[in-house]
C-alpha positions as CSV (number, residue, x, y, z in Angstrom):
1,M,-21.2,-49.1,19.5
2,P,-18.1,-49.9,17.2
3,K,-18.0,-47.9,13.9
4,K,-19.3,-49.2,10.5
5,K,-16.4,-49.7,8.3
6,V,-16.4,-49.0,4.8
7,V,-14.1,-49.7,2.0
8,V,-13.8,-46.9,-1.0
9,I,-12.3,-48.1,-4.0
10,T,-12.1,-45.3,-6.3
11,G,-11.7,-45.2,-10.1
12,P,-12.6,-42.3,-12.9
13,G,-14.5,-39.7,-11.6
14,H,-14.4,-36.6,-9.3
15,H,-16.1,-36.8,-6.5
16,D,-14.5,-39.6,-4.3
17,V,-13.0,-37.1,-2.0
18,A,-16.6,-35.3,-0.9
19,L,-17.9,-38.9,-0.5
20,A,-15.3,-39.9,1.5
21,D,-15.4,-37.0,3.6
22,I,-19.3,-37.3,4.0
23,L,-18.9,-41.1,5.4
24,R,-16.3,-39.9,8.0
25,K,-18.5,-37.2,8.9
26,K,-21.2,-39.8,9.6
27,G,-19.3,-41.8,11.7
28,F,-18.1,-44.5,9.4
29,Q,-14.2,-45.9,9.8
30,V,-13.4,-45.2,6.1
31,K,-10.4,-47.0,4.1
32,K,-10.0,-45.4,0.9
33,V,-7.7,-47.1,-2.3
34,H,-6.8,-45.1,-5.4
35,Y,-4.8,-45.9,-8.1
36,Y,-4.2,-42.0,-9.6
37,P,-1.6,-40.8,-9.1
38,H,-0.3,-43.6,-7.6
39,F,-1.6,-46.7,-6.0
40,A,-2.2,-45.8,-2.3
41,V,-4.5,-47.2,0.8
42,C,-5.6,-44.6,3.0
43,T,-6.9,-45.2,6.5
44,A,-8.7,-42.0,8.2
45,G,-6.9,-39.8,5.8
46,E,-3.3,-41.3,6.2
47,K,-1.5,-43.4,3.5
48,S,-1.0,-47.0,4.7
49,A,2.2,-48.7,3.6
50,T,2.2,-50.7,0.7
51,P,5.4,-50.1,-0.8
52,L,5.7,-53.0,-2.9
53,F,1.9,-52.9,-4.4
54,S,2.6,-48.9,-5.0
55,L,5.9,-49.7,-6.7
56,F,4.6,-52.3,-9.0
57,Y,1.3,-50.7,-9.9
58,N,3.0,-47.3,-10.6
59,T,5.6,-49.2,-12.7
60,L,3.1,-51.0,-14.7
61,S,0.9,-47.9,-15.1
62,W,3.7,-46.2,-16.5
63,F,4.9,-48.5,-19.0
64,V,1.3,-49.6,-20.2
65,W,0.6,-45.7,-20.8
66,A,4.0,-45.3,-22.5
67,V,3.5,-48.2,-24.9
68,S,0.0,-47.1,-25.8
69,A,1.3,-43.6,-26.4
70,R,3.3,-45.5,-29.2
71,W,1.2,-48.5,-30.0
72,F,-2.4,-47.2,-31.7
73,F,-4.1,-50.8,-31.0
74,L,-3.4,-50.6,-27.3
75,K,-4.7,-46.9,-27.5
76,N,-8.0,-47.4,-29.3
77,K,-10.8,-48.6,-27.9
78,Q,-8.9,-47.9,-24.3
79,R,-7.6,-51.3,-24.5
80,K,-5.1,-50.1,-21.8
81,L,-7.3,-50.6,-19.3
82,N,-7.8,-54.4,-19.8
83,I,-4.6,-54.6,-18.1
84,L,-4.2,-52.1,-15.7
85,F,-7.7,-52.1,-14.2
86,P,-8.0,-55.8,-13.2
87,V,-4.5,-55.3,-12.0
88,Y,-5.8,-52.6,-9.6
89,D,-9.0,-54.5,-8.7
90,F,-7.1,-57.5,-7.9
91,F,-4.6,-55.2,-5.7
92,A,-7.7,-53.1,-3.9
93,A,-9.0,-56.8,-2.6
94,F,-6.0,-57.4,-0.9
95,F,-7.1,-54.6,1.4
96,L,-10.9,-55.2,2.3
97,N,-10.8,-57.0,5.3
98,H,-14.3,-57.7,6.6
99,P,-16.0,-54.3,5.7
100,D,-19.8,-53.7,6.5
101,L,-19.7,-51.4,3.0
102,L,-18.2,-51.7,-0.1
103,I,-18.3,-48.7,-2.2
104,G,-16.3,-49.7,-5.4
105,W,-16.2,-47.4,-8.6
106,S,-17.3,-49.0,-11.9
107,Q,-14.7,-50.4,-14.4
108,V,-12.3,-51.3,-11.2
109,S,-14.1,-53.2,-8.5
110,L,-15.4,-56.6,-9.9
111,L,-13.1,-58.9,-7.9
112,S,-13.6,-56.5,-4.7
113,L,-17.3,-56.7,-5.4
114,K,-17.1,-60.3,-5.2
115,R,-14.9,-60.8,-2.4
116,A,-17.0,-58.3,-0.1
117,K,-20.3,-59.9,-1.1
118,R,-18.9,-63.4,0.0
119,R,-17.9,-61.7,3.5
120,G,-21.3,-60.3,4.0
121,A,-20.8,-56.6,3.4
122,V,-23.6,-54.5,1.4
123,T,-22.2,-53.6,-2.0
124,L,-22.8,-50.2,-3.9
125,L,-21.1,-50.0,-7.2
126,E,-20.4,-46.2,-8.0
127,S,-21.3,-45.7,-11.5
128,P,-20.1,-41.8,-12.7
129,M,-21.2,-43.2,-16.2
130,I,-24.6,-44.0,-18.1
131,H,-24.8,-47.8,-18.8
132,V,-21.8,-49.0,-20.7
133,S,-23.7,-50.6,-23.4
134,E,-25.7,-47.5,-24.3
135,W,-22.4,-45.5,-23.7
136,N,-20.8,-47.5,-26.7
137,A,-23.9,-47.5,-28.9
138,L,-24.3,-43.8,-28.9
139,L,-20.6,-43.6,-29.6
140,E,-20.2,-46.2,-32.3
141,E,-23.3,-44.2,-34.0
142,E,-21.6,-41.0,-33.7
143,Y,-17.7,-42.3,-34.9
144,E,-19.8,-43.7,-37.8
145,K,-20.7,-40.3,-39.4
146,F,-16.9,-39.4,-39.6
147,P,-15.2,-42.6,-41.5
148,K,-12.2,-40.7,-42.1
149,L,-11.6,-41.0,-38.3
150,R,-9.3,-43.8,-37.3
151,S,-9.4,-43.4,-33.7
152,R,-12.4,-44.9,-31.6
153,E,-10.7,-43.7,-28.3
154,S,-13.5,-43.0,-26.5
155,I,-15.4,-46.7,-26.8
156,F,-15.1,-49.5,-24.6
157,S,-13.2,-52.8,-25.6
158,K,-15.1,-55.9,-25.6
159,P,-13.4,-57.0,-22.3
160,M,-14.2,-54.0,-20.4
161,L,-17.7,-53.9,-21.4
162,K,-18.0,-57.5,-20.2
163,R,-16.3,-56.4,-17.1
164,M,-18.9,-53.8,-16.2
165,L,-21.7,-55.6,-17.1
166,K,-20.5,-58.6,-14.5
167,E,-20.2,-55.4,-12.0
168,Y,-23.9,-54.4,-12.4
169,K,-25.0,-57.8,-11.7
170,T,-22.7,-58.5,-9.0
171,A,-23.6,-55.1,-6.7
172,A,-26.2,-55.1,-4.5
173,Y,-27.0,-51.4,-5.6
174,I,-25.8,-48.8,-8.3
175,N,-25.4,-45.4,-7.7
176,V,-25.7,-43.1,-10.5
177,L,-25.5,-39.4,-10.7
178,S,-28.7,-38.4,-12.7
179,T,-32.1,-39.4,-13.8
180,Y,-31.3,-39.6,-17.3
181,A,-28.1,-42.3,-16.6
182,A,-30.7,-43.9,-14.4
183,S,-32.8,-44.2,-17.6
184,T,-30.2,-46.1,-19.6
185,F,-29.8,-48.7,-16.8
186,I,-33.4,-49.3,-16.8
187,A,-33.7,-49.3,-20.7
188,N,-30.7,-52.3,-20.4
189,G,-32.7,-54.5,-17.9
190,V,-31.4,-53.3,-14.6
191,P,-34.2,-53.3,-12.1
192,A,-35.1,-49.5,-10.8
193,S,-35.1,-51.1,-7.2
194,K,-31.2,-51.7,-7.5
195,L,-30.6,-47.9,-8.4
196,L,-30.2,-45.0,-6.6
197,V,-29.3,-41.5,-7.9
198,T,-27.1,-39.0,-6.1
199,A,-26.2,-35.9,-8.2
200,P,-22.9,-34.7,-6.9
201,G,-22.5,-31.2,-5.3
202,I,-19.8,-28.1,-6.2
203,D,-18.3,-25.6,-3.9
204,T,-20.9,-22.8,-4.1
205,T,-18.7,-20.8,-2.2
206,F,-16.0,-21.0,-4.2
207,F,-18.0,-20.8,-8.0
208,I,-19.6,-17.3,-7.4
209,P,-20.8,-14.6,-10.2
210,P,-18.4,-11.8,-11.0
211,K,-18.9,-8.7,-9.1
212,N,-19.3,-6.5,-12.2
213,K,-19.9,-8.5,-15.5
214,K,-19.0,-6.7,-18.6
215,Q,-21.8,-7.1,-21.2
216,E,-20.1,-5.2,-24.1
217,G,-17.5,-6.3,-26.4
218,K,-17.0,-9.7,-27.6
219,F,-19.9,-12.5,-26.9
220,I,-17.9,-15.4,-25.5
221,V,-19.3,-18.7,-25.9
222,L,-17.4,-21.4,-23.3
223,F,-16.9,-25.2,-23.1
224,A,-14.6,-26.8,-20.4
225,G,-14.0,-30.5,-20.6
226,R,-12.1,-33.0,-22.8
227,L,-12.2,-31.8,-26.3
228,Q,-13.1,-35.1,-27.8
229,L,-16.0,-36.6,-30.0
230,L,-17.7,-38.0,-26.4
231,K,-17.9,-34.2,-25.8
232,G,-19.6,-33.6,-28.4
233,V,-17.2,-30.6,-29.2
234,H,-17.1,-31.5,-32.8
235,N,-20.7,-30.3,-33.1
236,L,-20.3,-27.5,-31.1
237,I,-17.3,-26.2,-33.4
238,Q,-19.4,-26.8,-36.6
239,A,-22.4,-25.1,-35.1
240,F,-20.5,-22.3,-34.1
241,K,-18.9,-22.0,-37.6
242,K,-22.5,-22.5,-39.2
243,V,-24.0,-19.5,-37.4
244,Q,-21.3,-16.9,-37.8
245,L,-22.3,-14.6,-34.9
246,P,-20.6,-11.1,-35.3
247,E,-18.5,-9.9,-32.5
248,A,-18.0,-13.6,-30.9
249,E,-15.8,-15.9,-29.6
250,L,-15.7,-19.7,-28.9
251,W,-13.5,-20.5,-26.0
252,L,-12.5,-24.2,-25.7
253,C,-10.8,-25.2,-22.9
254,G,-9.3,-28.7,-22.1
255,L,-7.1,-31.4,-23.1
256,L,-7.3,-31.3,-27.0
257,F,-7.8,-35.1,-28.4
258,E,-6.3,-35.9,-31.9
259,E,-9.9,-36.8,-33.3
260,I,-11.1,-33.2,-32.7
261,K,-8.0,-31.5,-34.3
262,P,-9.8,-31.9,-38.1
263,F,-12.7,-29.9,-37.0
264,L,-10.6,-27.3,-36.4
265,E,-9.2,-26.5,-39.6
266,H,-10.1,-23.3,-41.1
267,T,-11.9,-22.1,-38.1
268,K,-11.5,-18.3,-37.1
269,N,-12.5,-16.9,-33.7
270,I,-12.2,-20.2,-31.7
271,K,-9.7,-20.5,-28.9
272,I,-8.0,-23.6,-27.4
273,L,-7.1,-22.9,-24.1
274,P,-5.2,-25.0,-21.6
275,V,-6.4,-27.2,-19.1
276,A,-7.3,-24.9,-16.3
277,D,-7.0,-25.2,-12.7
278,R,-10.0,-24.5,-10.4
279,T,-9.1,-20.5,-10.2
280,A,-8.5,-20.1,-13.6
281,L,-11.5,-21.8,-14.7
282,L,-13.8,-19.5,-12.1
283,R,-12.4,-16.7,-14.2
284,L,-13.4,-18.3,-17.5
285,Y,-17.1,-18.8,-16.1
286,Q,-17.5,-15.0,-14.9
287,S,-15.8,-13.7,-18.2
288,A,-18.1,-15.8,-20.8
289,H,-21.7,-15.2,-21.7
290,L,-22.7,-18.6,-22.2
291,F,-21.7,-22.0,-21.6
292,V,-22.4,-24.8,-23.8
293,L,-22.1,-28.7,-22.6
294,P,-22.7,-30.7,-26.0
295,S,-21.9,-34.0,-24.8
296,I,-23.2,-36.8,-27.0
297,Q,-23.6,-38.4,-23.6
298,E,-22.7,-37.6,-20.2
299,S,-23.8,-39.1,-16.8
300,F,-24.0,-35.7,-14.8
301,G,-21.4,-32.7,-16.1
302,L,-20.1,-31.0,-12.6
303,V,-19.0,-27.9,-15.2
304,L,-22.8,-27.4,-15.7
305,A,-23.5,-26.9,-11.8
306,E,-20.2,-24.8,-11.8
307,A,-21.0,-22.4,-14.5
308,M,-24.9,-22.1,-13.0
309,A,-23.4,-20.9,-9.4
310,C,-21.8,-18.3,-11.4
311,A,-25.0,-17.1,-12.9
312,L,-23.6,-18.3,-16.3
313,P,-26.4,-19.3,-18.8
314,V,-26.2,-22.9,-20.0
315,L,-27.0,-24.3,-23.2
316,A,-26.9,-28.2,-22.7
317,S,-27.4,-31.6,-24.4
318,T,-30.5,-33.6,-23.2
319,N,-28.3,-36.8,-23.0
320,S,-26.6,-35.6,-19.5
321,G,-27.7,-34.6,-16.1
322,A,-28.8,-31.1,-17.7
323,L,-32.5,-32.5,-17.7
324,D,-32.4,-32.6,-13.5
325,L,-30.7,-29.0,-13.9
326,I,-32.3,-27.2,-16.2
327,K,-36.4,-26.6,-16.7
328,D,-36.4,-24.2,-19.5
329,P,-36.7,-26.7,-22.5
330,Q,-35.1,-23.3,-24.5
331,F,-31.7,-24.2,-23.2
332,L,-32.3,-27.8,-24.1
333,F,-31.0,-29.6,-27.4
334,S,-30.7,-33.1,-28.6
335,P,-27.3,-33.9,-29.9
336,Q,-29.0,-36.3,-32.3
337,K,-31.1,-33.4,-34.1
338,E,-29.4,-31.8,-36.7
339,G,-29.7,-28.0,-36.8
340,E,-30.8,-27.7,-33.3
341,L,-27.8,-26.6,-31.4
342,E,-27.2,-23.9,-34.3
343,Q,-30.6,-22.9,-33.7
344,K,-30.5,-22.3,-29.8
345,L,-27.0,-20.6,-30.2
346,L,-28.4,-18.0,-32.6
347,W,-31.6,-17.7,-29.9
348,C,-29.0,-17.0,-27.3
349,Y,-27.0,-14.7,-29.2
350,E,-30.3,-12.7,-30.2
351,N,-32.0,-12.6,-26.8
352,K,-29.4,-11.3,-24.3
353,V,-32.0,-10.0,-21.8
354,A,-33.3,-13.2,-21.8
355,L,-30.1,-14.9,-21.1
356,E,-29.0,-12.5,-18.5
357,K,-32.4,-13.3,-16.5
358,A,-31.5,-17.3,-17.5
359,G,-28.2,-16.9,-15.5
360,Q,-29.8,-15.3,-12.4
361,R,-32.2,-18.3,-12.5
362,N,-29.2,-20.6,-12.7
363,L,-27.5,-18.8,-10.0
364,S,-30.6,-19.3,-7.7
365,Y,-31.1,-22.7,-8.5
366,A,-27.5,-23.9,-8.0
367,R,-27.1,-22.4,-4.6
368,K,-30.6,-24.2,-3.9
369,V,-29.7,-27.7,-5.0
370,C,-26.1,-28.2,-6.0
371,S,-23.9,-27.1,-3.3
372,L,-21.8,-29.8,-1.4
373,E,-24.2,-29.7,1.8
374,K,-26.9,-30.7,-0.5
375,Y,-25.1,-33.9,-2.1
376,E,-24.4,-34.9,1.6
377,E,-28.0,-35.0,2.3
378,R,-29.1,-37.0,-0.5
379,F,-26.1,-39.6,-0.1
380,A,-26.6,-39.7,3.5
381,S,-30.2,-40.5,2.9
382,N,-29.6,-43.1,0.0
383,L,-26.8,-44.5,2.1
384,A,-29.7,-45.0,5.3
385,R,-31.8,-46.5,2.9
386,I,-29.5,-49.2,1.8
387,L,-27.8,-50.1,5.2
388,K,-31.5,-50.4,6.4
389,Q,-32.6,-52.9,4.3
């Protein structure tokens, strides 16, 4: 029996490698198209010859990013994507042939979804974010609180908004990463029958607790990710400044966006750490006493699962995949409720025994639910469901 052919068109997100590996393990013939760090088409793990496509897209990408760095209009509301992603989609569609299944990332797959559908393929849209209308609404509300901020970098422009809404309509199925993300699609009119929920996995053999955790010394609160309004970093900075915990430090690890710099003025005991590789990030998890994910909205949050696998207590926004990972409401807060994050930070600082027990529960849960093997089981189950129908 011939292998089923799958084309994977990757976009923004972090789990495409694991997804493609699972497909190959299950006996599918996989062709993978990606745009980062350059345009390429890979079959059976090997790159196909696409020199003209690659040269054109890479040159265009370099030019657009260079111009957007100098031209605020193109940078604001991610308008550079209005140029780059339709071109990438147009090129990717050339390599479809006649697949049995197309898995296309949200933002970059509209033309490919339409073409695959006409050719009789099952179409699955991989959405590593919440519904785009909810995304924009939550961020518009947050930006309105800070009128002095000129930038709206995390909001999608109208062309990208329309593009993603068309993707939702065109795809036969949409895969999201959490029940929170699914709820935003249902609230915006997408039928529940069209949705799959597949939480991603992490390497629980790499992300492990330290052998000897030092409890004395400064109390370290850690965040890892992009330092931008979308991630709620400004709320974490303000909350940490208000509670004024003795002998405590806030470590912010990630790329610092301009919109966050005003919140860092006149701050003490806050460290900005450079973007970390996997090994450096592991050391941060193992050194910290509390991990905080303060996102205004977040489809899942792999850093949560990684921190939990390191036996680190986590405090997280309810607008995230944390609702699927954290069962104790003491470690959840609403980013819209003023003062709640400060209260939870203070409670964690004052209840270190309870915090340590929470870390051990997190470790047990992460090993049970968050491994790559469990992700493979979840994805394979959902894949079998849509291919049967």
